[in-house]
Legacy VTK file of the C-alpha trace (Angstrom):
# vtk DataFile Version 3.0
C-alpha trace
ASCII
DATASET POLYDATA
POINTS 338 float
40.195 -124.763 -10.255
39.833 -128.267 -9.679
36.648 -130.141 -10.428
34.822 -130.418 -7.400
36.595 -127.752 -5.469
34.414 -125.266 -3.701
34.868 -121.409 -4.771
34.536 -118.987 -1.702
32.644 -115.682 -2.906
33.239 -112.642 -0.972
29.712 -111.179 -0.077
30.940 -107.543 -0.715
32.081 -108.506 -4.169
28.822 -110.672 -4.945
26.853 -107.314 -4.163
29.149 -105.564 -6.286
28.890 -107.600 -9.143
24.951 -107.896 -8.698
24.926 -104.006 -8.642
26.690 -103.947 -11.709
24.606 -106.191 -13.364
21.229 -104.222 -12.704
23.074 -101.093 -13.527
23.615 -102.479 -17.274
19.978 -102.037 -18.800
20.093 -98.324 -17.665
23.303 -97.854 -19.923
21.205 -98.390 -22.986
20.447 -95.741 -25.238
16.871 -94.039 -25.001
14.820 -93.376 -28.298
14.880 -90.058 -29.988
11.849 -87.953 -30.108
11.580 -88.597 -33.870
11.577 -92.387 -33.257
8.937 -91.990 -30.977
6.748 -90.116 -33.303
7.109 -92.584 -35.985
6.219 -95.229 -33.794
3.207 -93.532 -32.517
2.036 -93.078 -35.994
2.731 -96.758 -36.861
0.580 -97.693 -33.991
-1.989 -95.233 -35.109
-2.004 -96.793 -38.616
-2.302 -100.292 -37.383
-4.989 -99.487 -35.439
-7.150 -97.837 -38.016
-6.473 -100.688 -40.023
-8.034 -102.922 -37.297
-11.084 -100.839 -36.666
-11.628 -100.376 -40.392
-11.378 -104.573 -40.771
-13.610 -105.332 -37.603
-16.062 -102.771 -38.896
-16.581 -104.044 -42.309
-16.831 -107.480 -41.414
-19.401 -106.861 -38.436
-21.519 -103.880 -39.967
-25.047 -104.634 -40.576
-25.583 -106.055 -44.113
-28.286 -104.502 -46.224
-30.657 -107.133 -47.753
-30.799 -106.737 -51.444
-32.946 -109.278 -53.306
-30.930 -111.668 -55.689
-30.641 -110.877 -59.380
-32.798 -112.925 -61.540
-31.173 -115.724 -63.743
-30.036 -114.675 -67.154
-30.707 -117.402 -69.983
-29.407 -115.391 -72.973
-32.508 -113.139 -73.828
-31.068 -110.061 -75.271
-33.606 -107.903 -74.346
-33.221 -108.771 -70.556
-29.595 -108.300 -70.498
-29.408 -104.812 -69.394
-31.701 -105.482 -66.553
-29.672 -108.490 -65.648
-26.365 -106.464 -65.283
-28.122 -103.704 -63.591
-29.311 -106.210 -60.809
-25.995 -107.997 -60.607
-24.106 -104.512 -60.328
-26.543 -103.891 -57.251
-26.093 -106.815 -55.537
-22.426 -106.668 -55.745
-22.461 -103.014 -54.567
-24.152 -103.848 -51.289
-22.327 -107.087 -50.684
-18.614 -106.172 -51.935
-17.306 -107.198 -48.267
-17.915 -110.623 -49.507
-15.867 -110.670 -52.497
-12.012 -110.419 -52.134
-11.105 -110.081 -55.808
-12.741 -109.191 -58.971
-12.353 -113.053 -60.036
-14.444 -113.847 -56.903
-17.404 -111.513 -58.117
-17.215 -112.701 -61.655
-17.802 -116.395 -60.475
-20.625 -115.329 -58.157
-22.111 -113.571 -61.451
-21.453 -116.901 -63.588
-24.069 -119.121 -61.251
-26.635 -116.846 -62.513
-26.222 -117.778 -66.050
-28.493 -120.261 -67.654
-29.109 -121.850 -70.911
-26.890 -120.615 -73.859
-25.305 -117.970 -71.809
-23.993 -120.578 -69.565
-22.644 -122.570 -72.342
-20.732 -119.787 -73.625
-19.226 -119.086 -70.073
-18.362 -122.775 -69.375
-14.762 -123.032 -71.156
-13.808 -119.944 -69.861
-14.925 -120.869 -66.178
-13.195 -124.331 -66.753
-9.995 -122.827 -67.505
-9.912 -120.356 -64.786
-10.727 -123.163 -62.490
-7.957 -125.823 -63.910
-5.223 -123.076 -63.590
-6.008 -121.542 -60.397
-2.479 -122.153 -59.096
-0.920 -121.497 -62.597
-2.700 -118.203 -63.873
-0.036 -117.690 -66.440
-1.147 -120.941 -68.294
-4.776 -119.647 -68.677
-5.802 -118.319 -71.925
-5.992 -114.414 -72.943
-9.828 -114.587 -73.053
-10.183 -116.018 -69.737
-7.937 -113.526 -68.101
-9.956 -110.902 -69.584
-13.013 -112.183 -68.409
-11.828 -112.979 -65.026
-9.252 -110.287 -64.165
-11.780 -107.510 -63.643
-15.800 -107.439 -63.485
-15.718 -105.022 -66.372
-13.838 -106.887 -68.693
-16.695 -109.620 -67.781
-19.690 -107.285 -68.727
-17.704 -106.045 -71.779
-17.523 -109.838 -73.236
-21.046 -110.781 -72.130
-22.418 -107.662 -73.774
-20.554 -108.336 -76.870
-22.046 -111.903 -77.179
-25.693 -111.170 -76.198
-26.416 -107.589 -76.551
-29.578 -106.673 -78.522
-28.049 -105.616 -81.526
-31.335 -103.341 -82.367
-31.157 -101.767 -79.059
-27.541 -101.009 -79.798
-28.173 -99.625 -83.219
-30.933 -97.521 -81.814
-29.148 -96.261 -79.056
-25.946 -95.105 -81.181
-28.416 -93.195 -83.131
-30.425 -91.582 -80.396
-27.649 -90.574 -78.325
-25.720 -88.499 -81.040
-29.307 -86.492 -81.747
-30.443 -86.003 -78.235
-30.621 -82.822 -76.982
-31.703 -81.055 -73.699
-35.196 -79.932 -73.599
-36.036 -79.652 -69.769
-33.497 -79.898 -66.612
-30.089 -81.292 -66.845
-31.232 -84.089 -64.548
-33.579 -85.367 -67.006
-31.332 -85.115 -69.707
-28.490 -86.851 -68.114
-30.711 -89.505 -67.138
-31.969 -90.320 -70.495
-28.072 -89.813 -72.007
-26.861 -92.506 -69.493
-29.790 -94.806 -70.384
-28.613 -94.646 -74.057
-24.940 -94.971 -73.050
-25.458 -98.242 -70.905
-25.916 -100.141 -74.399
-22.664 -98.874 -75.775
-19.206 -99.711 -75.330
-17.559 -96.127 -76.304
-14.932 -94.055 -74.477
-15.455 -91.896 -71.688
-14.355 -88.917 -73.989
-17.043 -89.727 -76.360
-19.801 -89.795 -74.157
-18.448 -86.474 -72.373
-18.176 -84.552 -75.712
-21.713 -85.608 -76.585
-23.402 -84.921 -73.769
-21.780 -81.304 -73.738
-23.158 -81.089 -77.276
-26.796 -81.806 -76.283
-26.538 -79.152 -73.592
-28.696 -75.921 -74.115
-26.849 -72.891 -75.170
-27.564 -71.199 -71.813
-25.704 -73.759 -69.779
-22.740 -73.811 -72.212
-22.478 -70.164 -72.045
-21.872 -70.635 -68.364
-19.645 -73.358 -68.529
-17.177 -71.240 -70.606
-15.986 -69.707 -67.193
-14.819 -72.970 -65.776
-12.015 -75.589 -66.931
-13.414 -78.407 -69.504
-14.329 -81.210 -67.209
-11.893 -84.228 -67.785
-14.440 -86.687 -67.619
-17.976 -87.651 -68.650
-19.227 -87.530 -64.869
-17.410 -84.317 -64.053
-19.243 -82.834 -67.081
-22.395 -84.042 -65.775
-21.881 -82.504 -62.136
-21.020 -79.197 -63.323
-23.945 -78.781 -65.749
-26.314 -79.832 -63.378
-24.767 -77.563 -60.757
-25.104 -74.470 -63.574
-28.573 -75.591 -64.124
-29.470 -75.560 -60.395
-28.097 -72.054 -60.169
-29.660 -70.740 -63.168
-33.098 -72.195 -62.121
-32.640 -70.355 -58.771
-31.589 -67.098 -60.074
-34.973 -67.018 -62.532
-37.215 -68.014 -59.639
-35.922 -65.265 -57.435
-36.256 -62.927 -60.318
-39.862 -63.736 -61.191
-40.317 -63.307 -57.546
-38.888 -59.952 -57.243
-41.089 -58.692 -60.503
-44.227 -60.069 -59.453
-44.264 -59.026 -55.848
-46.302 -55.983 -54.850
-46.829 -54.211 -51.585
-49.786 -55.031 -49.808
-52.177 -52.519 -48.254
-52.030 -52.901 -44.608
-55.028 -53.792 -42.745
-56.482 -52.785 -39.450
-58.045 -55.249 -37.380
-60.890 -54.722 -35.280
-61.228 -55.625 -31.770
-61.757 -59.277 -31.847
-59.427 -59.631 -34.846
-62.596 -59.164 -37.634
-60.359 -57.665 -40.324
-62.533 -58.249 -43.114
-65.329 -56.315 -41.664
-63.111 -53.300 -41.030
-61.797 -53.402 -44.677
-65.356 -53.679 -46.239
-66.362 -50.914 -43.935
-63.583 -48.753 -45.330
-64.617 -49.660 -48.916
-67.846 -48.487 -48.366
-67.002 -45.412 -46.705
-65.026 -44.613 -49.353
-67.340 -45.265 -52.147
-69.917 -43.180 -50.189
-67.385 -40.317 -50.106
-67.167 -40.577 -53.766
-70.750 -40.447 -54.183
-71.226 -37.544 -52.008
-68.526 -35.708 -53.940
-70.622 -36.589 -57.239
-73.717 -35.141 -55.689
-71.979 -32.115 -54.545
-71.431 -30.872 -58.019
-73.912 -28.045 -59.206
-76.001 -28.731 -62.233
-74.939 -26.842 -65.429
-76.373 -23.065 -65.726
-78.386 -22.215 -68.553
-76.962 -22.286 -72.033
-76.587 -19.065 -73.833
-77.969 -20.537 -76.914
-81.440 -21.529 -75.089
-84.484 -19.659 -75.970
-86.157 -17.791 -73.380
-88.544 -20.504 -72.920
-85.876 -22.938 -72.119
-84.014 -20.777 -69.578
-87.346 -19.685 -67.926
-88.391 -23.711 -67.726
-84.893 -24.393 -66.554
-85.211 -21.560 -63.771
-88.595 -22.939 -62.938
-87.064 -26.667 -62.797
-89.618 -27.685 -64.731
-88.944 -31.205 -65.898
-90.649 -32.152 -69.469
-89.090 -35.501 -70.465
-91.634 -38.329 -69.858
-93.258 -36.313 -67.492
-90.666 -36.824 -64.995
-89.854 -34.807 -62.050
-86.541 -36.289 -61.572
-84.637 -35.687 -64.472
-83.899 -32.239 -66.028
-83.498 -32.017 -69.602
-83.686 -28.715 -71.078
-82.964 -29.866 -74.735
-86.302 -31.174 -74.678
-88.542 -28.457 -73.571
-91.598 -30.414 -74.663
-92.599 -34.111 -74.269
-91.883 -36.099 -77.543
-94.949 -38.121 -77.080
-97.403 -35.187 -76.923
-95.614 -33.646 -80.069
-96.287 -37.177 -81.760
-100.141 -36.936 -80.686
-100.447 -33.305 -82.014
-99.257 -34.235 -85.343
-101.295 -36.932 -85.920
-104.400 -34.958 -84.835
-103.456 -32.319 -87.043
-103.335 -34.613 -90.218
-106.324 -36.101 -89.266
LINES 1 339
338 0 1 2 3 4 5 6 7 8 9 10 11 12 13 14 15 16 17 18 19 20 21 22 23 24 25 26 27 28 29 30 31 32 33 34 35 36 37 38 39 40 41 42 43 44 45 46 47 48 49 50 51 52 53 54 55 56 57 58 59 60 61 62 63 64 65 66 67 68 69 70 71 72 73 74 75 76 77 78 79 80 81 82 83 84 85 86 87 88 89 90 91 92 93 94 95 96 97 98 99 100 101 102 103 104 105 106 107 108 109 110 111 112 113 114 115 116 117 118 119 120 121 122 123 124 125 126 127 128 129 130 131 132 133 134 135 136 137 138 139 140 141 142 143 144 145 146 147 148 149 150 151 152 153 154 155 156 157 158 159 160 161 162 163 164 165 166 167 168 169 170 171 172 173 174 175 176 177 178 179 180 181 182 183 184 185 186 187 188 189 190 191 192 193 194 195 196 197 198 199 200 201 202 203 204 205 206 207 208 209 210 211 212 213 214 215 216 217 218 219 220 221 222 223 224 225 226 227 228 229 230 231 232 233 234 235 236 237 238 239 240 241 242 243 244 245 246 247 248 249 250 251 252 253 254 255 256 257 258 259 260 261 262 263 264 265 266 267 268 269 270 271 272 273 274 275 276 277 278 279 280 281 282 283 284 285 286 287 288 289 290 291 292 293 294 295 296 297 298 299 300 301 302 303 304 305 306 307 308 309 310 311 312 313 314 315 316 317 318 319 320 321 322 323 324 325 326 327 328 329 330 331 332 333 334 335 336 337
């Protein structure tokens, strides 16, 4: 067709072409059920990540006091590490890597400990773009926060405290509950850089025999913390059983008390006791006095029959064994001697 020439288009043919063009999308294959399920799962996972990220950033922060500065005083190292660990735990969203946590902790170092940290800090910052060129000790300190703590303790830990803790943790034994024993054990373990298996075995060694006996029915815990958890669980159950058994042995059935009109249970209970006491007295009073003893003399039997009461000239107590007043008998003896 020559340029500039006009092309005649048949309206009917144009409509057919348009219809074919509109029908082409309908010829595409629809996704299978498995593909739809996979797509839904991917969208769910993406949505969960977005929610977690938003919640983590927008959550209300707990205000925790900043750690105190550490100037190298060996007796204050444990306190500094505890304060720093607590602060990092509550503000972990602010640190994207262990290196950032170590950098933050280094800002609280002063004096000799700051001088110790300075060469490693310079090496880390100078080779930020080329981490392979950093020294091995620098990598050990900044790759994990635990590595930083390990090197800090190795340099500034109190030698006397470490020596004392190493001796005490071997000889410590459970005396009270497992909770108290575990607390003291962990306080000593904080000074030591021993393996988790060593702490686990030493902790088991110091437990009471009763707790060890019940632990036989369980698999040996794989970690120190699992050992503490299992021992605490067993100790708690033993305490509950002991308290329940003690309650069952000491409980006594209580006597039922009937209340008077108006709820005066005490008055009725007192009246019941008085009536019971009165009944006992009546039963004692109903007893007949002993009859004449066959060994008595005729005079004694007659006095008994006449109900004569001789002792101390009393008319209230009958005493057939003393037919005569001892006082009168004594007076007669004295007069005869005169």
